[in-house]
N, CA, C and O atoms as CSV, one atom per row, in Angstrom:
chain,resi,resn,atom,element,x,y,z
A,1,MET,N,N,-1.355,17.716,-7.889
A,1,MET,CA,C,-2.181,16.691,-8.498
A,1,MET,C,C,-2.603,15.693,-7.411
A,1,MET,O,O,-1.831,15.414,-6.493
A,2,HIS,N,N,-3.778,15.177,-7.509
A,2,HIS,CA,C,-4.344,14.222,-6.556
A,2,HIS,C,C,-3.562,12.909,-6.597
A,2,HIS,O,O,-3.147,12.476,-7.672
A,3,ASN,N,N,-3.354,12.269,-5.437
A,3,ASN,CA,C,-2.590,11.021,-5.360
A,3,ASN,C,C,-3.138,9.937,-6.284
A,3,ASN,O,O,-2.371,9.269,-6.978
A,4,LEU,N,N,-4.455,9.758,-6.298
A,4,LEU,CA,C,-5.047,8.717,-7.137
A,4,LEU,C,C,-4.792,8.996,-8.617
A,4,LEU,O,O,-4.554,8.068,-9.390
A,5,THR,N,N,-4.841,10.255,-9.011
A,5,THR,CA,C,-4.557,10.628,-10.400
A,5,THR,C,C,-3.120,10.285,-10.764
A,5,THR,O,O,-2.863,9.776,-11.854
A,6,LEU,N,N,-2.177,10.560,-9.859
A,6,LEU,CA,C,-0.772,10.214,-10.104
A,6,LEU,C,C,-0.608,8.714,-10.323
A,6,LEU,O,O,0.096,8.283,-11.237
A,7,ILE,N,N,-1.260,7.930,-9.482
A,7,ILE,CA,C,-1.163,6.472,-9.580
A,7,ILE,C,C,-1.790,5.974,-10.880
A,7,ILE,O,O,-1.202,5.150,-11.580
A,8,MET,N,N,-2.976,6.471,-11.199
A,8,MET,CA,C,-3.664,6.026,-12.419
A,8,MET,C,C,-2.859,6.373,-13.668
A,8,MET,O,O,-2.728,5.544,-14.569
A,9,GLU,N,N,-2.319,7.588,-13.729
A,9,GLU,CA,C,-1.536,7.998,-14.892
A,9,GLU,C,C,-0.256,7.172,-15.013
A,9,GLU,O,O,0.120,6.772,-16.114
A,10,PHE,N,N,0.409,6.916,-13.896
A,10,PHE,CA,C,1.632,6.118,-13.904
A,10,PHE,C,C,1.352,4.727,-14.469
A,10,PHE,O,O,2.063,4.260,-15.359
A,11,CYS,N,N,0.325,4.074,-13.955
A,11,CYS,CA,C,0.002,2.710,-14.394
A,11,CYS,C,C,-0.465,2.684,-15.845
A,11,CYS,O,O,-0.090,1.792,-16.605
A,12,GLU,N,N,-1.275,3.651,-16.224
A,12,GLU,CA,C,-1.803,3.688,-17.591
A,12,GLU,C,C,-0.691,3.872,-18.615
A,12,GLU,O,O,-0.679,3.182,-19.634
A,13,THR,N,N,0.241,4.783,-18.369
A,13,THR,CA,C,1.306,5.040,-19.342
A,13,THR,C,C,2.268,3.862,-19.466
A,13,THR,O,O,2.959,3.738,-20.477
A,14,ARG,N,N,2.323,3.001,-18.460
A,14,ARG,CA,C,3.227,1.847,-18.484
A,14,ARG,C,C,2.502,0.531,-18.755
A,14,ARG,O,O,3.125,-0.530,-18.785
A,15,GLY,N,N,1.198,0.602,-18.950
A,15,GLY,CA,C,0.421,-0.603,-19.220
A,15,GLY,C,C,0.370,-1.556,-18.038
A,15,GLY,O,O,0.274,-2.770,-18.220
A,16,LEU,N,N,0.433,-1.014,-16.824
A,16,LEU,CA,C,0.393,-1.843,-15.612
A,16,LEU,C,C,-1.047,-2.008,-15.148
A,16,LEU,O,O,-1.692,-1.035,-14.757
A,17,ASN,N,N,-1.543,-3.219,-15.189
A,17,ASN,CA,C,-2.887,-3.515,-14.697
A,17,ASN,C,C,-2.790,-3.919,-13.241
A,17,ASN,O,O,-1.927,-4.711,-12.863
A,18,HIS,N,N,-3.677,-3.374,-12.428
A,18,HIS,CA,C,-3.672,-3.730,-11.012
A,18,HIS,C,C,-5.071,-3.610,-10.431
A,18,HIS,O,O,-5.944,-2.944,-10.988
A,19,LEU,N,N,-5.255,-4.261,-9.318
A,19,LEU,CA,C,-6.492,-4.169,-8.547
A,19,LEU,C,C,-6.184,-3.420,-7.264
A,19,LEU,O,O,-5.051,-3.435,-6.783
A,20,THR,N,N,-7.184,-2.771,-6.718
A,20,THR,CA,C,-7.013,-2.068,-5.453
A,20,THR,C,C,-7.813,-2.786,-4.382
A,20,THR,O,O,-8.993,-3.083,-4.567
A,21,ARG,N,N,-7.170,-3.056,-3.279
A,21,ARG,CA,C,-7.791,-3.704,-2.122
A,21,ARG,C,C,-7.441,-2.894,-0.885
A,21,ARG,O,O,-6.635,-1.966,-0.947
A,22,HIS,N,N,-8.046,-3.246,0.230
A,22,HIS,CA,C,-7.757,-2.585,1.505
A,22,HIS,C,C,-7.422,-3.628,2.556
A,22,HIS,O,O,-7.877,-4.770,2.491
A,23,VAL,N,N,-6.621,-3.214,3.520
A,23,VAL,CA,C,-6.286,-4.091,4.641
A,23,VAL,C,C,-6.072,-3.214,5.873
A,23,VAL,O,O,-5.619,-2.075,5.764
A,24,THR,N,N,-6.399,-3.752,7.035
A,24,THR,CA,C,-6.094,-3.081,8.292
A,24,THR,C,C,-4.775,-3.630,8.801
A,24,THR,O,O,-4.637,-4.830,9.040
A,25,ALA,N,N,-3.807,-2.739,8.964
A,25,ALA,CA,C,-2.507,-3.124,9.512
A,25,ALA,C,C,-2.553,-2.927,11.022
A,25,ALA,O,O,-3.037,-1.906,11.511
A,26,VAL,N,N,-2.042,-3.921,11.757
A,26,VAL,CA,C,-2.040,-3.878,13.223
A,26,VAL,C,C,-0.604,-4.094,13.693
A,26,VAL,O,O,0.044,-5.066,13.305
A,27,TRP,N,N,-0.110,-3.178,14.535
A,27,TRP,CA,C,1.249,-3.267,15.068
A,27,TRP,C,C,1.237,-3.848,16.475
A,27,TRP,O,O,0.194,-3.858,17.130
A,28,PRO,N,N,2.396,-4.338,16.954
A,28,PRO,CA,C,2.475,-4.930,18.292
A,28,PRO,C,C,1.993,-4.000,19.413
A,28,PRO,O,O,1.500,-4.475,20.436
A,29,ASN,N,N,2.131,-2.675,19.230
A,29,ASN,CA,C,1.689,-1.734,20.266
A,29,ASN,C,C,0.184,-1.466,20.215
A,29,ASN,O,O,-0.325,-0.656,20.991
A,30,GLY,N,N,-0.540,-2.143,19.300
A,30,GLY,CA,C,-1.989,-1.990,19.201
A,30,GLY,C,C,-2.442,-0.938,18.203
A,30,GLY,O,O,-3.635,-0.851,17.911
A,31,LYS,N,N,-1.528,-0.137,17.672
A,31,LYS,CA,C,-1.876,0.886,16.689
A,31,LYS,C,C,-2.410,0.209,15.431
A,31,LYS,O,O,-1.897,-0.827,15.010
A,32,GLN,N,N,-3.447,0.802,14.833
A,32,GLN,CA,C,-4.046,0.265,13.608
A,32,GLN,C,C,-4.176,1.374,12.572
A,32,GLN,O,O,-4.449,2.526,12.910
A,33,GLU,N,N,-3.980,1.015,11.317
A,33,GLU,CA,C,-4.217,1.934,10.203
A,33,GLU,C,C,-4.766,1.141,9.030
A,33,GLU,O,O,-4.470,-0.043,8.869
A,34,HIS,N,N,-5.566,1.805,8.219
A,34,HIS,CA,C,-6.109,1.180,7.016
A,34,HIS,C,C,-5.191,1.518,5.846
A,34,HIS,O,O,-4.848,2.679,5.625
A,35,TYR,N,N,-4.804,0.502,5.111
A,35,TYR,CA,C,-3.915,0.664,3.968
A,35,TYR,C,C,-4.657,0.337,2.683
A,35,TYR,O,O,-5.510,-0.550,2.647
A,36,ARG,N,N,-4.321,1.063,1.638
A,36,ARG,CA,C,-4.809,0.740,0.300
A,36,ARG,C,C,-3.712,-0.073,-0.372
A,36,ARG,O,O,-2.559,0.355,-0.436
A,37,LEU,N,N,-4.077,-1.242,-0.869
A,37,LEU,CA,C,-3.128,-2.119,-1.543
A,37,LEU,C,C,-3.317,-2.008,-3.046
A,37,LEU,O,O,-4.446,-2.004,-3.538
A,38,HIS,N,N,-2.228,-1.921,-3.765
A,38,HIS,CA,C,-2.260,-1.956,-5.223
A,38,HIS,C,C,-1.672,-3.304,-5.610
A,38,HIS,O,O,-0.472,-3.532,-5.462
A,39,CYS,N,N,-2.525,-4.196,-6.105
A,39,CYS,CA,C,-2.164,-5.598,-6.340
A,39,CYS,C,C,-1.877,-5.838,-7.818
A,39,CYS,O,O,-2.677,-5.491,-8.687
A,40,PHE,N,N,-0.720,-6.439,-8.083
A,40,PHE,CA,C,-0.288,-6.731,-9.443
A,40,PHE,C,C,-0.210,-8.235,-9.638
A,40,PHE,O,O,-0.110,-8.989,-8.671
A,41,ALA,N,N,-0.256,-8.668,-10.890
A,41,ALA,CA,C,-0.260,-10.101,-11.207
A,41,ALA,C,C,1.049,-10.778,-10.832
A,41,ALA,O,O,1.066,-11.956,-10.474
A,42,ASP,N,N,2.152,-10.027,-10.915
A,42,ASP,CA,C,3.448,-10.632,-10.621
A,42,ASP,C,C,4.422,-9.569,-10.120
A,42,ASP,O,O,4.162,-8.370,-10.208
A,43,LEU,N,N,5.542,-10.038,-9.596
A,43,LEU,CA,C,6.547,-9.148,-9.025
A,43,LEU,C,C,7.122,-8.202,-10.074
A,43,LEU,O,O,7.392,-7.038,-9.777
A,44,ALA,N,N,7.312,-8.690,-11.294
A,44,ALA,CA,C,7.867,-7.851,-12.360
A,44,ALA,C,C,6.969,-6.651,-12.654
A,44,ALA,O,O,7.470,-5.590,-13.026
A,45,SER,N,N,5.671,-6.794,-12.497
A,45,SER,CA,C,4.739,-5.681,-12.703
A,45,SER,C,C,4.707,-4.757,-11.494
A,45,SER,O,O,4.506,-3.551,-11.638
A,46,ALA,N,N,4.903,-5.316,-10.305
A,46,ALA,CA,C,4.838,-4.524,-9.074
A,46,ALA,C,C,6.090,-3.681,-8.852
A,46,ALA,O,O,6.005,-2.599,-8.269
A,47,GLU,N,N,7.243,-4.154,-9.303
A,47,GLU,CA,C,8.504,-3.465,-9.006
A,47,GLU,C,C,8.582,-2.038,-9.536
A,47,GLU,O,O,9.023,-1.163,-8.790
A,48,PRO,N,N,8.178,-1.738,-10.791
A,48,PRO,CA,C,8.234,-0.342,-11.242
A,48,PRO,C,C,7.350,0.574,-10.387
A,48,PRO,O,O,7.707,1.722,-10.120
A,49,PHE,N,N,6.209,0.058,-9.968
A,49,PHE,CA,C,5.296,0.825,-9.115
A,49,PHE,C,C,5.969,1.134,-7.777
A,49,PHE,O,O,5.974,2.281,-7.330
A,50,ARG,N,N,6.532,0.116,-7.148
A,50,ARG,CA,C,7.182,0.308,-5.848
A,50,ARG,C,C,8.420,1.191,-5.973
A,50,ARG,O,O,8.688,2.007,-5.091
A,51,ASP,N,N,9.177,1.038,-7.059
A,51,ASP,CA,C,10.351,1.885,-7.260
A,51,ASP,C,C,9.962,3.356,-7.354
A,51,ASP,O,O,10.690,4.221,-6.867
A,52,HIS,N,N,8.828,3.644,-7.971
A,52,HIS,CA,C,8.396,5.031,-8.166
A,52,HIS,C,C,7.689,5.608,-6.937
A,52,HIS,O,O,7.967,6.736,-6.529
A,53,PHE,N,N,6.780,4.837,-6.354
A,53,PHE,CA,C,5.951,5.353,-5.267
A,53,PHE,C,C,6.430,4.952,-3.876
A,53,PHE,O,O,5.970,5.515,-2.882
A,54,GLY,N,N,7.337,3.997,-3.787
A,54,GLY,CA,C,7.739,3.495,-2.473
A,54,GLY,C,C,6.707,2.500,-1.982
A,54,GLY,O,O,5.832,2.074,-2.736
A,55,GLY,N,N,6.812,2.138,-0.733
A,55,GLY,CA,C,5.844,1.216,-0.164
A,55,GLY,C,C,6.476,-0.079,0.290
A,55,GLY,O,O,7.693,-0.251,0.239
A,56,VAL,N,N,5.638,-0.972,0.730
A,56,VAL,CA,C,6.058,-2.248,1.299
A,56,VAL,C,C,5.394,-3.365,0.504
A,56,VAL,O,O,4.215,-3.277,0.161
A,57,MET,N,N,6.148,-4.400,0.219
A,57,MET,CA,C,5.561,-5.558,-0.457
A,57,MET,C,C,4.608,-6.262,0.507
A,57,MET,O,O,4.914,-6.433,1.688
A,58,PHE,N,N,3.469,-6.662,-0.007
A,58,PHE,CA,C,2.441,-7.340,0.779
A,58,PHE,C,C,2.074,-8.620,0.055
A,58,PHE,O,O,1.683,-8.588,-1.111
A,59,ASP,N,N,2.197,-9.736,0.735
A,59,ASP,CA,C,1.814,-11.038,0.189
A,59,ASP,C,C,0.632,-11.536,1.012
A,59,ASP,O,O,0.816,-11.892,2.176
A,60,PRO,N,N,-0.574,-11.573,0.450
A,60,PRO,CA,C,-1.745,-11.938,1.247
A,60,PRO,C,C,-1.644,-13.319,1.882
A,60,PRO,O,O,-2.152,-13.526,2.985
A,61,LYS,N,N,-1.003,-14.263,1.211
A,61,LYS,CA,C,-0.874,-15.604,1.792
A,61,LYS,C,C,0.030,-15.589,3.017
A,61,LYS,O,O,-0.171,-16.364,3.952
A,62,ARG,N,N,1.016,-14.717,3.010
A,62,ARG,CA,C,1.963,-14.641,4.114
A,62,ARG,C,C,1.528,-13.623,5.179
A,62,ARG,O,O,1.676,-13.875,6.375
A,63,ASP,N,N,0.995,-12.479,4.745
A,63,ASP,CA,C,0.805,-11.348,5.646
A,63,ASP,C,C,-0.578,-11.226,6.276
A,63,ASP,O,O,-0.716,-10.584,7.316
A,64,ARG,N,N,-1.596,-11.819,5.681
A,64,ARG,CA,C,-2.919,-11.781,6.314
A,64,ARG,C,C,-3.038,-12.941,7.284
A,64,ARG,O,O,-2.322,-13.935,7.161
A,65,GLU,N,N,-3.940,-12.818,8.246
A,65,GLU,CA,C,-4.154,-13.874,9.241
A,65,GLU,C,C,-4.460,-15.196,8.556
A,65,GLU,O,O,-5.560,-15.384,8.035
A,66,ASN,N,N,-3.505,-16.110,8.549
A,66,ASN,CA,C,-3.664,-17.430,7.933
A,66,ASN,C,C,-4.153,-17.347,6.487
A,66,ASN,O,O,-4.814,-18.267,6.004
A,67,GLY,N,N,-3.836,-16.257,5.795
A,67,GLY,CA,C,-4.250,-16.095,4.407
A,67,GLY,C,C,-5.717,-15.744,4.229
A,67,GLY,O,O,-6.212,-15.726,3.102
A,68,ARG,N,N,-6.431,-15.462,5.333
A,68,ARG,CA,C,-7.864,-15.134,5.242
A,68,ARG,C,C,-8.070,-13.865,4.421
A,68,ARG,O,O,-7.333,-12.892,4.574
A,69,ALA,N,N,-9.061,-13.883,3.564
A,69,ALA,CA,C,-9.325,-12.751,2.673
A,69,ALA,C,C,-9.589,-11.458,3.435
A,69,ALA,O,O,-9.229,-10.383,2.956
A,70,ARG,N,N,-10.198,-11.536,4.588
A,70,ARG,CA,C,-10.502,-10.331,5.359
A,70,ARG,C,C,-9.653,-10.224,6.628
A,70,ARG,O,O,-9.973,-9.453,7.534
A,71,GLY,N,N,-8.596,-10.985,6.685
A,71,GLY,CA,C,-7.731,-10.961,7.862
A,71,GLY,C,C,-6.904,-9.688,7.942
A,71,GLY,O,O,-6.637,-9.045,6.927
A,72,ALA,N,N,-6.502,-9.332,9.152
A,72,ALA,CA,C,-5.664,-8.153,9.371
A,72,ALA,C,C,-4.216,-8.467,8.993
A,72,ALA,O,O,-3.813,-9.628,8.925
A,73,TRP,N,N,-3.457,-7.418,8.754
A,73,TRP,CA,C,-2.029,-7.529,8.466
A,73,TRP,C,C,-1.296,-7.276,9.772
A,73,TRP,O,O,-1.169,-6.129,10.201
A,74,HIS,N,N,-0.821,-8.318,10.398
A,74,HIS,CA,C,-0.110,-8.180,11.671
A,74,HIS,C,C,1.345,-7.848,11.396
A,74,HIS,O,O,2.148,-8.713,11.047
A,75,ARG,N,N,1.668,-6.557,11.565
A,75,ARG,CA,C,3.018,-6.067,11.299
A,75,ARG,C,C,3.935,-6.435,12.454
A,75,ARG,O,O,3.516,-6.435,13.612
A,76,LYS,N,N,5.177,-6.746,12.140
A,76,LYS,CA,C,6.163,-7.092,13.164
A,76,LYS,C,C,7.082,-5.908,13.470
A,76,LYS,O,O,7.757,-5.886,14.499
A,77,ASP,N,N,7.101,-4.926,12.567
A,77,ASP,CA,C,7.990,-3.785,12.729
A,77,ASP,C,C,7.388,-2.744,13.665
A,77,ASP,O,O,6.272,-2.915,14.158
A,78,GLU,N,N,8.120,-1.679,13.906
A,78,GLU,CA,C,7.647,-0.594,14.763
A,78,GLU,C,C,6.770,0.350,13.936
A,78,GLU,O,O,7.073,0.633,12.777
A,79,TYR,N,N,5.683,0.832,14.541
A,79,TYR,CA,C,4.774,1.745,13.849
A,79,TYR,C,C,5.478,3.066,13.544
A,79,TYR,O,O,6.172,3.627,14.392
A,80,LYS,N,N,5.286,3.549,12.317
A,80,LYS,CA,C,5.787,4.858,11.913
A,80,LYS,C,C,4.758,5.464,10.974
A,80,LYS,O,O,4.428,4.867,9.949
A,81,ARG,N,N,4.256,6.625,11.305
A,81,ARG,CA,C,3.256,7.279,10.461
A,81,ARG,C,C,3.881,7.689,9.133
A,81,ARG,O,O,4.974,8.254,9.100
A,82,ILE,N,N,3.184,7.404,8.047
A,82,ILE,CA,C,3.671,7.719,6.708
A,82,ILE,C,C,2.894,8.922,6.180
A,82,ILE,O,O,1.683,8.849,5.973
A,83,LEU,N,N,3.603,10.026,5.967
A,83,LEU,CA,C,2.974,11.225,5.424
A,83,LEU,C,C,3.364,11.457,3.967
A,83,LEU,O,O,2.678,12.177,3.241
A,84,GLU,N,N,4.473,10.841,3.542
A,84,GLU,CA,C,4.943,10.963,2.169
A,84,GLU,C,C,5.528,9.629,1.731
A,84,GLU,O,O,6.160,8.924,2.518
A,85,SER,N,N,5.311,9.295,0.473
A,85,SER,CA,C,5.889,8.088,-0.104
A,85,SER,C,C,6.118,8.359,-1.582
A,85,SER,O,O,5.169,8.410,-2.365
A,86,GLY,N,N,7.389,8.534,-1.966
A,86,GLY,CA,C,7.673,8.940,-3.338
A,86,GLY,C,C,6.980,10.264,-3.607
A,86,GLY,O,O,7.098,11.185,-2.798
A,87,PRO,N,N,6.259,10.391,-4.718
A,87,PRO,CA,C,5.574,11.644,-5.025
A,87,PRO,C,C,4.219,11.805,-4.316
A,87,PRO,O,O,3.571,12.842,-4.463
A,88,LEU,N,N,3.793,10.813,-3.566
A,88,LEU,CA,C,2.491,10.862,-2.899
A,88,LEU,C,C,2.594,11.590,-1.566
A,88,LEU,O,O,3.592,11.464,-0.857
A,89,ARG,N,N,1.552,12.353,-1.227
A,89,ARG,CA,C,1.537,13.135,0.007
A,89,ARG,C,C,0.171,13.034,0.681
A,89,ARG,O,O,-0.862,13.026,0.012
A,90,VAL,N,N,0.179,12.958,2.002
A,90,VAL,CA,C,-1.066,13.070,2.760
A,90,VAL,C,C,-1.427,14.557,2.771
A,90,VAL,O,O,-0.581,15.378,3.126
A,91,PRO,N,N,-2.652,14.929,2.394
A,91,PRO,CA,C,-3.046,16.340,2.391
A,91,PRO,C,C,-2.879,16.972,3.774
A,91,PRO,O,O,-3.069,16.313,4.796
A,92,GLU,N,N,-2.526,18.246,3.792
A,92,GLU,CA,C,-2.284,18.974,5.047
A,92,GLU,C,C,-3.459,18.864,6.018
A,92,GLU,O,O,-3.252,18.729,7.224
A,93,ILE,N,N,-4.681,18.920,5.507
A,93,ILE,CA,C,-5.854,18.887,6.377
A,93,ILE,C,C,-5.959,17.564,7.145
A,93,ILE,O,O,-6.593,17.512,8.199
A,94,LEU,N,N,-5.346,16.502,6.627
A,94,LEU,CA,C,-5.399,15.190,7.282
A,94,LEU,C,C,-4.181,14.912,8.155
A,94,LEU,O,O,-4.075,13.829,8.730
A,95,ARG,N,N,-3.275,15.852,8.265
A,95,ARG,CA,C,-2.043,15.649,9.036
A,95,ARG,C,C,-2.195,16.057,10.492
A,95,ARG,O,O,-1.261,16.601,11.082
A,96,VAL,N,N,-3.321,15.811,11.061
A,96,VAL,CA,C,-3.581,16.191,12.461
A,96,VAL,C,C,-2.979,15.172,13.395
A,96,VAL,O,O,-3.087,15.310,14.613
């Protein structure tokens, strides 16, 4: 099943409303990746999603450049490519 379909079905069956946004994550070594953010109204709504799919909590006021709407996410941790997160998988053709 397609990753987006899994996410949509999960949220729909649990009545979880969310918005989807994007951010560019930048690591200290200069590596950059584009992330899709699933934004919930509150932590209580976000926790079931994160428990099922995995992922990292993102707070735009804290994690974007000075809270700028289009600011990058300057990560402090070490870069690690994510190919799987919970039931989600990067398709084989994109694993180059």
